[in-house]
C-alpha beads as a LAMMPS data file, in Angstrom:
LAMMPS data file: protein, C-alpha beads

231 atoms
230 bonds

1 atom types
1 bond types

-500.0 500.0 xlo xhi
-500.0 500.0 ylo yhi
-500.0 500.0 zlo zhi

Masses

1 110.0

Atoms # bond

1 1 1 0.000 0.000 0.000
2 1 1 1.322 3.452 -0.952
3 1 1 2.123 5.871 1.875
4 1 1 -0.732 8.159 0.732
5 1 1 -3.177 5.258 1.093
6 1 1 -1.787 4.369 4.533
7 1 1 -2.336 7.796 6.092
8 1 1 -5.694 8.169 4.319
9 1 1 -6.880 4.832 5.716
10 1 1 -5.602 5.862 9.151
11 1 1 -7.553 9.139 8.950
12 1 1 -10.713 7.202 8.091
13 1 1 -10.146 4.749 10.953
14 1 1 -9.589 7.451 13.567
15 1 1 -12.532 9.467 12.245
16 1 1 -14.732 6.409 12.725
17 1 1 -13.543 6.006 16.310
18 1 1 -14.273 9.683 17.027
19 1 1 -17.645 9.737 15.233
20 1 1 -18.750 6.605 17.078
21 1 1 -17.805 8.079 20.463
22 1 1 -15.150 5.466 21.186
23 1 1 -12.728 8.392 21.295
24 1 1 -14.663 10.997 23.259
25 1 1 -14.330 14.802 22.914
26 1 1 -11.555 16.058 25.173
27 1 1 -9.876 12.670 25.476
28 1 1 -6.183 12.255 24.779
29 1 1 -5.146 9.833 22.052
30 1 1 -2.756 7.036 23.034
31 1 1 0.968 7.690 22.638
32 1 1 2.407 7.451 19.122
33 1 1 4.195 4.172 19.821
34 1 1 0.999 2.541 21.053
35 1 1 -1.078 3.832 18.133
36 1 1 1.532 2.674 15.627
37 1 1 1.512 -0.811 17.155
38 1 1 -2.290 -0.937 17.245
39 1 1 -2.697 0.259 13.645
40 1 1 0.348 -1.471 12.195
41 1 1 1.738 1.689 10.616
42 1 1 4.901 3.772 10.764
43 1 1 5.297 6.916 12.844
44 1 1 5.559 8.938 9.643
45 1 1 2.168 7.723 8.404
46 1 1 0.597 8.286 11.827
47 1 1 1.930 11.837 12.088
48 1 1 0.660 12.572 8.587
49 1 1 -2.803 11.302 9.539
50 1 1 -2.833 13.338 12.754
51 1 1 -1.844 16.502 10.867
52 1 1 -4.755 15.936 8.495
53 1 1 -7.181 15.323 11.367
54 1 1 -5.902 18.494 13.007
55 1 1 -6.445 20.490 9.809
56 1 1 -10.087 19.376 9.519
57 1 1 -10.845 19.996 13.163
58 1 1 -11.096 16.443 14.505
59 1 1 -8.135 16.648 16.859
60 1 1 -5.861 19.244 18.395
61 1 1 -2.121 18.611 18.554
62 1 1 -0.629 20.234 21.664
63 1 1 3.154 20.423 21.639
64 1 1 4.637 18.557 24.583
65 1 1 1.248 17.312 25.735
66 1 1 -0.229 15.052 23.086
67 1 1 -3.155 14.886 20.685
68 1 1 -6.708 15.487 21.919
69 1 1 -10.134 14.923 20.376
70 1 1 -11.954 18.166 19.614
71 1 1 -15.613 18.899 20.215
72 1 1 -17.079 18.732 16.703
73 1 1 -19.768 21.080 15.463
74 1 1 -22.535 19.678 13.308
75 1 1 -23.127 21.171 9.868
76 1 1 -26.441 22.673 10.880
77 1 1 -25.258 24.520 13.945
78 1 1 -24.014 27.583 12.136
79 1 1 -25.327 28.806 8.739
80 1 1 -22.479 29.526 6.338
81 1 1 -23.139 33.231 5.922
82 1 1 -23.473 33.721 9.666
83 1 1 -20.163 31.980 10.303
84 1 1 -18.302 34.097 7.742
85 1 1 -19.848 37.315 9.014
86 1 1 -18.894 36.532 12.596
87 1 1 -15.319 35.602 11.624
88 1 1 -14.748 38.156 8.862
89 1 1 -11.579 39.656 10.337
90 1 1 -10.018 36.256 11.041
91 1 1 -10.743 35.020 7.513
92 1 1 -9.325 38.248 6.054
93 1 1 -6.080 37.911 8.026
94 1 1 -5.641 34.249 7.152
95 1 1 -6.127 34.870 3.443
96 1 1 -3.761 37.865 3.548
97 1 1 -1.040 35.753 5.132
98 1 1 -1.584 32.859 2.757
99 1 1 -1.534 35.067 -0.358
100 1 1 1.739 36.568 0.869
101 1 1 3.471 33.247 1.547
102 1 1 2.048 30.437 -0.583
103 1 1 2.660 31.818 -4.105
104 1 1 6.364 32.190 -3.270
105 1 1 6.548 28.609 -1.998
106 1 1 4.885 27.283 -5.165
107 1 1 7.320 29.341 -7.244
108 1 1 10.290 27.875 -5.353
109 1 1 8.972 24.340 -5.742
110 1 1 8.637 24.792 -9.509
111 1 1 12.386 25.548 -9.592
112 1 1 13.413 22.468 -7.621
113 1 1 10.683 19.834 -7.609
114 1 1 11.422 16.116 -7.666
115 1 1 9.433 13.291 -9.298
116 1 1 8.460 12.105 -5.799
117 1 1 6.896 15.452 -4.884
118 1 1 5.062 15.718 -8.202
119 1 1 3.738 12.185 -7.695
120 1 1 2.471 13.108 -4.218
121 1 1 0.672 16.161 -5.594
122 1 1 -0.828 14.131 -8.443
123 1 1 -2.106 11.491 -6.009
124 1 1 -3.492 14.202 -3.778
125 1 1 -5.474 15.898 -6.553
126 1 1 -6.835 12.541 -7.734
127 1 1 -7.888 11.658 -4.198
128 1 1 -9.563 15.036 -3.696
129 1 1 -11.539 14.539 -6.906
130 1 1 -12.573 11.032 -5.864
131 1 1 -13.607 12.267 -2.410
132 1 1 -15.772 14.924 -4.061
133 1 1 -17.384 12.276 -6.275
134 1 1 -18.037 10.125 -3.193
135 1 1 -19.569 13.066 -1.330
136 1 1 -16.999 12.650 1.460
137 1 1 -16.690 16.266 2.540
138 1 1 -14.161 15.680 5.298
139 1 1 -11.853 13.801 2.949
140 1 1 -12.151 16.668 0.459
141 1 1 -11.112 19.113 3.174
142 1 1 -8.269 16.881 4.312
143 1 1 -6.828 16.441 0.820
144 1 1 -7.157 20.177 0.156
145 1 1 -5.102 20.923 3.265
146 1 1 -2.559 18.250 2.384
147 1 1 -1.993 19.657 -1.123
148 1 1 -0.914 23.000 0.331
149 1 1 1.116 21.322 3.064
150 1 1 3.082 19.216 0.546
151 1 1 4.032 22.376 -1.361
152 1 1 5.037 24.151 1.842
153 1 1 7.093 21.222 3.084
154 1 1 9.102 20.762 -0.109
155 1 1 9.815 24.320 -1.236
156 1 1 13.246 24.606 0.369
157 1 1 12.518 27.234 3.026
158 1 1 11.991 25.420 6.312
159 1 1 11.250 28.522 8.399
160 1 1 8.516 29.755 6.067
161 1 1 7.174 26.216 5.655
162 1 1 6.893 25.854 9.445
163 1 1 5.014 29.155 9.615
164 1 1 2.587 28.082 6.909
165 1 1 2.020 24.690 8.494
166 1 1 1.091 26.493 11.708
167 1 1 -1.311 28.708 9.779
168 1 1 -2.900 25.736 8.025
169 1 1 -3.461 24.115 11.409
170 1 1 -5.489 27.192 12.417
171 1 1 -7.777 27.353 9.402
172 1 1 -9.712 24.117 9.774
173 1 1 -13.045 25.847 10.355
174 1 1 -12.455 28.374 7.567
175 1 1 -11.594 25.561 5.150
176 1 1 -14.515 23.387 6.269
177 1 1 -16.871 26.287 5.679
178 1 1 -15.363 27.695 2.462
179 1 1 -15.392 24.369 0.631
180 1 1 -19.109 24.018 1.311
181 1 1 -19.865 27.054 -0.834
182 1 1 -21.709 26.128 -4.050
183 1 1 -19.254 25.064 -6.770
184 1 1 -16.194 25.663 -4.598
185 1 1 -14.955 22.068 -4.542
186 1 1 -14.889 21.801 -8.343
187 1 1 -13.085 25.135 -8.572
188 1 1 -10.549 24.067 -5.952
189 1 1 -9.787 20.808 -7.773
190 1 1 -9.363 22.596 -11.115
191 1 1 -7.130 25.267 -9.558
192 1 1 -5.008 22.647 -7.802
193 1 1 -4.537 21.016 -11.201
194 1 1 -3.333 24.361 -12.627
195 1 1 -0.793 24.753 -9.817
196 1 1 0.368 21.162 -10.243
197 1 1 0.749 21.557 -14.021
198 1 1 2.926 24.646 -13.581
199 1 1 5.132 22.885 -11.020
200 1 1 5.400 19.766 -13.176
201 1 1 6.606 21.737 -16.200
202 1 1 9.058 23.769 -14.065
203 1 1 7.350 27.104 -14.696
204 1 1 7.901 29.216 -11.546
205 1 1 6.002 32.276 -12.782
206 1 1 2.962 30.203 -13.710
207 1 1 3.087 28.322 -10.382
208 1 1 3.146 31.608 -8.500
209 1 1 0.324 33.082 -10.588
210 1 1 -1.863 29.970 -10.327
211 1 1 -1.458 29.817 -6.548
212 1 1 -2.243 33.503 -6.125
213 1 1 -5.288 33.154 -8.388
214 1 1 -6.494 30.150 -6.370
215 1 1 -6.292 31.995 -3.056
216 1 1 -7.697 35.301 -4.337
217 1 1 -10.659 33.586 -5.976
218 1 1 -11.376 31.614 -2.803
219 1 1 -11.267 34.828 -0.785
220 1 1 -13.551 36.581 -3.280
221 1 1 -16.040 33.701 -3.213
222 1 1 -16.166 33.858 0.574
223 1 1 -16.743 37.612 0.628
224 1 1 -19.357 37.546 -2.134
225 1 1 -21.257 34.744 -0.427
226 1 1 -21.176 36.405 2.997
227 1 1 -22.330 39.719 1.535
228 1 1 -25.495 38.277 -0.032
229 1 1 -28.851 39.010 1.557
230 1 1 -30.249 35.976 3.389
231 1 1 -33.759 36.777 2.212

Bonds

1 1 1 2
2 1 2 3
3 1 3 4
4 1 4 5
5 1 5 6
6 1 6 7
7 1 7 8
8 1 8 9
9 1 9 10
10 1 10 11
11 1 11 12
12 1 12 13
13 1 13 14
14 1 14 15
15 1 15 16
16 1 16 17
17 1 17 18
18 1 18 19
19 1 19 20
20 1 20 21
21 1 21 22
22 1 22 23
23 1 23 24
24 1 24 25
25 1 25 26
26 1 26 27
27 1 27 28
28 1 28 29
29 1 29 30
30 1 30 31
31 1 31 32
32 1 32 33
33 1 33 34
34 1 34 35
35 1 35 36
36 1 36 37
37 1 37 38
38 1 38 39
39 1 39 40
40 1 40 41
41 1 41 42
42 1 42 43
43 1 43 44
44 1 44 45
45 1 45 46
46 1 46 47
47 1 47 48
48 1 48 49
49 1 49 50
50 1 50 51
51 1 51 52
52 1 52 53
53 1 53 54
54 1 54 55
55 1 55 56
56 1 56 57
57 1 57 58
58 1 58 59
59 1 59 60
60 1 60 61
61 1 61 62
62 1 62 63
63 1 63 64
64 1 64 65
65 1 65 66
66 1 66 67
67 1 67 68
68 1 68 69
69 1 69 70
70 1 70 71
71 1 71 72
72 1 72 73
73 1 73 74
74 1 74 75
75 1 75 76
76 1 76 77
77 1 77 78
78 1 78 79
79 1 79 80
80 1 80 81
81 1 81 82
82 1 82 83
83 1 83 84
84 1 84 85
85 1 85 86
86 1 86 87
87 1 87 88
88 1 88 89
89 1 89 90
90 1 90 91
91 1 91 92
92 1 92 93
93 1 93 94
94 1 94 95
95 1 95 96
96 1 96 97
97 1 97 98
98 1 98 99
99 1 99 100
100 1 100 101
101 1 101 102
102 1 102 103
103 1 103 104
104 1 104 105
105 1 105 106
106 1 106 107
107 1 107 108
108 1 108 109
109 1 109 110
110 1 110 111
111 1 111 112
112 1 112 113
113 1 113 114
114 1 114 115
115 1 115 116
116 1 116 117
117 1 117 118
118 1 118 119
119 1 119 120
120 1 120 121
121 1 121 122
122 1 122 123
123 1 123 124
124 1 124 125
125 1 125 126
126 1 126 127
127 1 127 128
128 1 128 129
129 1 129 130
130 1 130 131
131 1 131 132
132 1 132 133
133 1 133 134
134 1 134 135
135 1 135 136
136 1 136 137
137 1 137 138
138 1 138 139
139 1 139 140
140 1 140 141
141 1 141 142
142 1 142 143
143 1 143 144
144 1 144 145
145 1 145 146
146 1 146 147
147 1 147 148
148 1 148 149
149 1 149 150
150 1 150 151
151 1 151 152
152 1 152 153
153 1 153 154
154 1 154 155
155 1 155 156
156 1 156 157
157 1 157 158
158 1 158 159
159 1 159 160
160 1 160 161
161 1 161 162
162 1 162 163
163 1 163 164
164 1 164 165
165 1 165 166
166 1 166 167
167 1 167 168
168 1 168 169
169 1 169 170
170 1 170 171
171 1 171 172
172 1 172 173
173 1 173 174
174 1 174 175
175 1 175 176
176 1 176 177
177 1 177 178
178 1 178 179
179 1 179 180
180 1 180 181
181 1 181 182
182 1 182 183
183 1 183 184
184 1 184 185
185 1 185 186
186 1 186 187
187 1 187 188
188 1 188 189
189 1 189 190
190 1 190 191
191 1 191 192
192 1 192 193
193 1 193 194
194 1 194 195
195 1 195 196
196 1 196 197
197 1 197 198
198 1 198 199
199 1 199 200
200 1 200 201
201 1 201 202
202 1 202 203
203 1 203 204
204 1 204 205
205 1 205 206
206 1 206 207
207 1 207 208
208 1 208 209
209 1 209 210
210 1 210 211
211 1 211 212
212 1 212 213
213 1 213 214
214 1 214 215
215 1 215 216
216 1 216 217
217 1 217 218
218 1 218 219
219 1 219 220
220 1 220 221
221 1 221 222
222 1 222 223
223 1 223 224
224 1 224 225
225 1 225 226
226 1 226 227
227 1 227 228
228 1 228 229
229 1 229 230
230 1 230 231
């Protein structure tokens, strides 16, 4: 089984445990060594799965303390427009930071990508598309986050990559909400394909432009949707 399939299967398994209540909100997950033994996976695959679960709001990773199950909100608890209106300043700041950092990382990766990284991005886009076809919203969100994390982690600037990974860990609710906007998943998949194509053909300017376009259009969609009259 490919490493992408291992962490994806681990995400699904842990999601099932949380959704069923076997891992209760607020509870601490077992230590990495124990989880690896129980699931029969490597620490690398487990850490990848936990990062994904953190990005979609299932768990919270606390440095030096462990990983804890979050209290999940149901889809119906907060209408989309209400959520965006209440968190307008946070969403604005997150998009501003991402549009400053991510296009540069994509540009760098286009200069120095490897076949392994391109393969990971290709698998990620394919999995995101399949998740959308299956109607698995949480897997869509997870693969969206992972696409951006792969770029950040392989662009050759560890300090900036660490900053962006921290930011991505904070935007789980924004991502969960934004991707539920009408047509947003299809747009995100298509725009990820544009970024991937530019990286694959070693075109830094196109990679930068495609990433900036992706983030700006997502931000515009959010603002336009939130500004609409509910009536």
